[in-house]
N, C-alpha and C positions, 0 to 999 in steps of 0.2 A: 402853260407851254413857255419854256426859255426863249427870248428873243436873241438874238445875234448882239445887239449892242450889250445884253447883259452877258453875254459869255464872255465877249471882249473885255467889259470892265473887270468882270472876275479874273481874266486871265491876265491882265495890266496889274491887279493888285498881287495877285500871287507872284507874279514876276519880279515886283517891287518887293515883295517878303523873302526871296529867295536871294536878290543880289544884297539885300541889308545882312542877312546871314551869311553869306559869303564874306562880305566886308567885315563882318564881326570875327567871320573865322580866322581869317588872313592876320587882322590885327590885333587879335587877343593871344595874349602869351600862353603857350602849350605847356606841357610838362618840361621843354626844353628850354623855356624861357622865350624871347623874342623871335621875331620871325629871321633875323640872321642867325641866331642859335641853332635855328632848326635847319637853316639851309648848309650852317658848317656840319652839323651833327649828320645831315644826308651825305654830304659830302665826304665825310669819313667813313660813313658805312659804305658807300659806293667803292670808295677805293679798297676796304677790305673784302669787299665781295669780289672785286677784279682782281685781288691778290690770290684769292683762296680759287678761285675758278681757274688762273694759271697752274696754282699749284696742282690742282686736280687732274688737268691737262697733261701737266708733265709726269705724275705718275701713272696715268693712263697709259702714256706712250711707253714709259718704263715696265709696265706690266707687257705689254703686246710685244715688246721686245725678246722678253723670257719665253714667250710663245709656249712651248710644249713643258716647260719647267714649273706654269702655274698648276697649284695642286688641284683648284677646281676642275679643270680640264684635264688633268691626268686622273681623277678618280672616273670622270665621266668616260673618257677613254677604257679604261680599266673595267667598268661597269659594262660597257658596249662590247669588247672582246670578251668578256664572259659570257653574255648573251649569245653571241655569235658562233662561240665554241659550243655551247650547249645545243644550242639549234643545229650546228653542223653534226654532232655527235647523235643527235636524235634522227637526223636524216641519213645518214651512213648506216645506222644502227637498222633502220626502217629497209633499207636498200639491201642491207645482208641478209635480214629476216626474210625478206621476197626471194633471194636470190636461192636461199636455202630451200625454200617449200617448192620451187620449181623443179628442183634436181631428185 
């Protein structure tokens, strides 16, 4: 049976190893070079992301302004009208058939 002291000692050792690994990760150069270069690269990428998000939101608002002129919405409405028209023709055809049978 493992005692509490042994578990505590193992935890302390694993904590030191984790801290050592973290320090090595932070201080070691990556594919971008030093830590400062990594931070600069991250700042550039964040700026690019912000710009792309702004462009996307502008384009979305522009598309919303066109509304009915959106080709995808137009096709959906066209298909819905076709289905509704066919359903109305079936319904009225059934009603006409019923009224002829009663006469």
